[in-house]
C-alpha positions in Angstrom: -29.6 -9.3 8.2 -28.8 -6.2 5.8 -31.1 -5.3 3.1 -29.7 -4.9 -0.5 -30.1 -1.1 -0.3 -28.1 -0.8 3.2 -25.2 -3.0 1.3 -25.2 -0.7 -1.9 -25.1 2.4 0.3 -22.0 0.6 2.3 -20.3 -0.3 -0.8 -20.8 3.0 -2.5 -19.6 4.4 1.0 -16.4 1.9 1.1 -15.6 3.5 -2.9 -16.0 7.1 -1.8 -13.5 6.4 1.5 -11.2 4.4 -1.0 -11.1 7.2 -3.3 -10.9 9.6 -0.8 -7.9 8.2 1.1 -6.3 8.1 -2.1 -6.6 11.9 -3.1 -5.3 12.5 0.7 -2.2 10.0 0.1 -1.3 11.3 -3.2 -1.3 15.0 -1.8 1.2 13.7 1.3 3.7 11.8 -0.8 4.4 14.9 -2.8 6.8 16.1 -0.5 8.6 12.7 -0.2 8.8 12.5 -4.2 9.9 16.3 -4.2 12.8 15.7 -1.8 14.0 12.5 -3.4 14.0 14.0 -6.8 15.9 17.2 -5.3 18.6 14.6 -4.2 18.8 13.2 -8.0 17.4 10.1 -6.9 15.3 7.6 -8.7 12.2 6.2 -6.2 10.5 3.3 -7.1 7.5 1.9 -4.9 6.6 -1.7 -6.1 5.9 -5.1 -4.4 9.0 -7.5 -4.3 9.1 -10.5 -6.0 11.0 -13.8 -5.4 14.0 -11.7 -7.5 14.3 -9.9 -4.1 14.8 -12.3 -1.6 18.4 -11.7 -1.0 18.0 -8.2 -1.2 15.5 -8.4 1.8 17.6 -10.7 3.8 20.3 -8.6 3.5 17.9 -5.4 4.7 16.1 -7.3 7.8 20.2 -8.0 8.8 20.5 -4.3 8.7 17.5 -3.3 10.5 18.6 -6.3 13.2 15.3 -7.4 12.7 13.8 -10.5 11.5 12.7 -10.6 7.8 8.6 -10.6 7.6 7.1 -13.6 5.8 4.5 -13.3 3.1 3.8 -10.2 0.4 5.7 -7.1 0.6 5.8 -3.7 -0.9 9.3 -2.6 -1.5 10.8 1.4 -1.8 13.9 1.1 -4.2 16.3 4.5 -4.3 18.3 4.1 -7.3 17.7 0.5 -8.0 18.6 -0.6 -4.4 15.8 -1.6 -2.2 16.3 0.3 1.2 12.7 -0.1 2.8 9.9 -2.8 2.8 6.6 -3.2 4.5 4.4 -6.2 4.6 1.1 -6.2 3.1 -0.9 -7.5 5.7 0.6 -4.5 8.2 3.6 -5.8 10.1 7.0 -4.6 10.7 8.7 -2.8 8.5 12.1 -3.0 7.3 14.9 -0.2 6.5 18.1 0.6 6.0 19.4 2.2 9.3 22.3 4.1 7.5 19.6 5.9 5.0 17.2 8.5 5.6 13.6 6.3 5.2 11.3 7.0 8.0 9.6 9.1 4.9 9.5 6.0 2.7 8.6 3.8 5.3 5.1 6.0 6.0 4.9 6.3 2.2 4.9 2.8 2.0 2.1 2.1 4.7 -0.1 4.5 3.1 0.1 2.7 -0.3 -0.6 -0.2 1.7 -3.7 0.9 2.5 -4.7 2.0 -0.6 -3.9 -1.0 -2.2 -6.1 -2.5 0.7 -9.0 -0.5 -0.1 -8.5 -1.1 -3.8 -8.9 -4.9 -3.1 -12.1 -4.3 -1.2 -13.4 -2.3 -4.0 -12.5 -4.9 -6.9 -14.6 -7.5 -4.5 -17.2 -5.4 -4.5 -16.6 -4.5 -8.1 -16.9 -8.1 -9.1 -20.3 -8.8 -6.8 -22.2 -5.9 -8.5 -23.6 -7.8 -11.6 -25.1 -10.5 -9.2 -26.4 -8.3 -7.4 -30.2 -7.5 -8.2 -32.1 -4.3 -6.9 -35.5 -4.7 -5.6 -37.8 -1.5 -5.4 -40.1 -1.5 -2.3 -43.7 -1.3 -3.0 
């Protein structure tokens, strides 16, 4: 059984690891964003919505893979979806006729950051209910 002190320490460690991962991902994302900007394209990373169903189906057909189910994160270049990664970590789909390897890597890193933020968010909701007991 974990003590409250060890639970709080583990939570702080998880928060710091998530912050470090976000910093690391931001540093590595810069070359991709710079390359896209140099080509004059507009890059957008976002969660897929129900309006993206047709575009994701087309993308899966181009990639020759089944369309992943569930929530997805997509990369758009100039308002066209060119890559998508499931938030649960499944197989990515991408346009094979465009250079998307770095975009897929960027999407995977972003899903990791989002997963870390979700864990940290759950902890933030629990913190008001935790009581700190000082050992005598």
